[in-house]
N, C-alpha and C positions, 0 to 999 in steps of 0.2 A: 929716787925713781924707783928701788926695788918696794920700798913701804907703800906704795901705792897698790904694787898687787900680794904684798904680804899681809895687808891687814883686812882684806877680805875673806883670806883665807883661815888666819886664825880667827875673826870673826865667826864665818860659818863652824868652824870646828870647833870652838866652844857653845855657840849653840845648839851644833849637832848633840854634842856630850850632855846637855843641859835637857835636851826632849829624852835623851835616852837613858839618867837616871832618873828624874823627876816625874816622869809619865807613866813608863813603864814599871815603878818599884811596883806595883800589885801584881804581877804577872803569874808568880808560883803560887799565890793564895788564890787566885782566882784558877791557876787548872788543877790545884787541888779539888777545889768546889767541883768542877767538873765531872773530874775522877769519881768523887763520892756519889753523884746523882747520878752518875751510871750504874756502881753496883749497887745502889740501892734499887733502882729501876730492875736491874736482874736478879735480885732477891726478892722483889715483891711479886714479880708476873712469871718468876722460873725462866726468863728469856727477853729478848728486844726485838722489834721489829725492824725491818729493814728501815722503813721511813725513819723513827726514832734514831738507830744508830747512825744513819747520815746525817740528823741534825746533831749529833750529839758528835761526831765528827767536824762539822764543819764549829761548833759553838766555841770546841777546843782550841781551831786556828785563832779568834777573836782575841789576841793578846789585849787589846783595849777594844770596847762593843763598837766606838764611833768609826774610828781608824777602821776596824774590820772590814763595817758597812762599805766604808770607803774603798778601802784594796778589792772588795769583792769585785767592783766595778768594770776592773782590768783584768782581762784572761791571763796576761803576763805573770801577776802574782799569784795567781792557782797554779799554773805551771809553775811558779819557782817554788811554792809551798809541798808540792807532789815531789818536785824534786829534792829541796831536804829532808824530805819523807823516805823517799827513797835511799837517801844516802845515810839515811838515819842518825841524823844530826838534828839533835833537839833542841828546837828554836825554832821561833816563829817569825814570820816575811817582815813585819816590822823591825823588829829586834836585828835580823840580819843585816837589814838594808842601811838602818843605824850605825852597823859597827862598819859596815863596808865604806860607808862615806866618811867614818873616823879614821881609819885606815887611810885612806886617800887622799886626805885632806891633811893628813900630818905629815905623809910620805912628799909632798908635795911640798910644803913648807919647808922641810927640811933643805929639799934639793935648791928651792930657792935662796933659802940663805946659804950655800955654799957654793952653787956655781952662779947664780942670778940669771940664769937663762929660762927664756919665758917656756918656749918652746918644750924646753925637757922638764918644765916644770909641769907643763900640762899634760906631757906622756906619761910620767911618773906618777901623776892626780890619779890619770883615767886606769891606769894600769893596777895602782893600789887599790880602786875601789873595784878592779873587776877579779883581783887574785882571791877574793874568799869564795866567787861564784866558781873557780877554775878550780878550786880545791875541792868544793862539792861535788862538782861533775867527776873531778877524779876516785874521790873516795867512792862515789856510786859508780864507776865504772869498775873500780877493784870491787867495789863487793858483790855487783853483778857477774864478772868474770868468778869468782870464788864460787857465786852460789850455781852457778853452770857447770862448774866443776864437781861438784858436788851432787849434782841433778844424778847423775847414772849410779851412781852406789844406793843413792833415797830410792829410786825407782828398783835396785835389786832387792831391798829391803822389803819395800811394800808387795813385792812377786814372792818373794819368800813369805810372808805376813797371810799373805791371799790363798796361795797353794796349802797355807797349815790351818785355813777354814775360818780365819778372822775375817772380820768386816771392813769394809772399807774406812771408815772410821777409826778403827781400831790400827788399821796401817798408818794412817796419818801420825797417830798419837805415837806410834812405835818412832817414826821418824823423827819425831817431836823430841824425843828422850834420849834413840841413840844416836843420831848425826848431829855434829857438830855446827854452831854458826857460821854463816846467817841463814842456811836453809833451814835448821830447827825450829829459831823462832818463828818463820814464815809459816811453814804447815804446823807450829802450833798455836798459830793465829787463826789458822783455818780451821782446826781442831775444835780452838775453843770457841769460835765462834757458831759453828752447827751445832754445837754441844749448848749452846746458849739460847738456841731457838731458829736460829736462820734455817734457810733451806741449803743443802750441801753447792746446788748449782751458785748459789749467791755466793758462801764462802770460797768457793773455788775463783769465781771473778775477782773477786776482792784481792785473792791471793794474787791472780794476774794483773790486778791494776798495782798492785806494790812492787810486784817485778815483771813488767813488761818485758819478756824475753821471749822469742820464737817456739823454742824447746818447749819452756813449761807451757806455752800456749797449745801447742801440738797436745801434751800430756792430758791438760786438762779437758778439748775437744774429746780425744778420747775415750775419755770417762762418762764425760757427761752422754756421748754418744751410746757407748754401753749400757748407760742406766735407762735409757729409754729403747733400746731397741733389742738387746741382750748379747750375748759373745763373751769370750774367752778373753776379761780383762787381762790375767796374767800374763797373756801370750802377746796381747798388746804393747802392753808397757816394757815387756823382752824386747819386742821388736824396734820400739823409741829409745829405749837404753842403748842398744847395739848402733843404732843408727846417731845417735851423739855421740857416742867413744869415735866413731868413723872419720865424724867429722872433728873432731879435736886432732886426732891425728894428722888429716890432711891439713886443718891449717897451721899444724905447727911444721908442717914439711915447708908449705907454704913462707910462713914466715921466716925462717932461717934462708930459704934460697932469697927473701927481698931484703933482709937485713942491711947489707950494703947499701940499697938503693932508697930506702927510708933512713940510715943517719946520713945520708951525704943529702939529702933532700935537706932533712933538718938543720944542719949546717949550712947549707946555701940559703937559707930562707931567714935564718936569725942571724948571719953575720953580717949582711948592712945595717940592719937595726939596731946590733952590736955597738958597730963602729961608730952610727951616727951618734947614739948616746953617750958612747965614750968622749968622743969628740968634744960635741955641746958641753960635757960636764969639766972635761980639764981646759979647753980653750976656746971660750964661746965666743971669743971675736973672729974665730976663723969660721965660724959658719954663719955670722952677722949678711954676709951679702943673701943667702936664702931667704932671710926675714925681711931685708931692707929690700931687693929689686923686685919690680912690679912680675918677675917671672919666675919670682923664688919658691912662692906657695903652689904654682899649677906644677912646679917641678918636684916638689916634693909630694903633691897629690897624686902624680903621674907616678912615680918611684914606686909608692906605698901600694898603689894599685895593681902595677904588674907584679911586683913580690907578692901581694896577696893570690894573684891570679895562678902567679906560677907555682906558690904552693899547692894550693888546690888542685892542679894539673897531675903534681908528683903525688898527691895524696889518693888521686883518682886512679893513678898507673898502679902503685904498690899494693894498695888494698883491694883483693881479689874477693869476693865474697863464694862462701861455698852454701 
């Protein structure tokens, strides 16, 4: 009976692996050709237009031209590519999906061989497929947090540069050369884009698209308004820098005061799933009534739904926006 469930998983695993290794084998050469094309346009014309840059960006996502056209029809894959880019994970969507499938199917096959539990196999397979996405989201969150921590210092550096008589473009370049990653890379990209011929407004909007943070949006908005109506830009940036530092201080106090509640919520939310998985792994016979009884799946679904709702309520209580 176990081989009936094992055979489809192994078959899908090898088919997915074959798709990955044989169809996507020319990825690096294709992306290298796109990079050379972008450099050629910049040398020949002294810059690139926004339309050309947008086309090249989209083309760089097309690991396989046919598959790229298919993926573009679904908004979810475009969002996934944006998440990968924001997390600075150098991998295209189709390859990321294939890797996720391989991880999930491989873990599910191992659990099926060890425990023989169909439910545990399904849970582990789904969890293995989602794990790479969770890792990318966590890396993206940590990168944004580090960027936000560096933003006040970058603004102070820009303020000193502007007060010394330098232009705003020179201030961007100074942040790119003096500050650490990741803020140096993002400001460096904005400086390079406007230096290649893009309007400063477009370059700043592109940076905001790569790092969609509220504090950065306020900085970009202040710069764009100042360039249109005039005003003391250094004073505006100084006020924004002080506001960001005050927010950090208040958020730190809130996190200290809510640490116990957040830890309790995480333990209470994860404990039922851990116990259910562990019992299913070491003693599958004990959990069989939940699969064989007509009310078993209804009870499982109700329990999972209530746990999820409880986790959402706890998260809503302890997450205080400043």
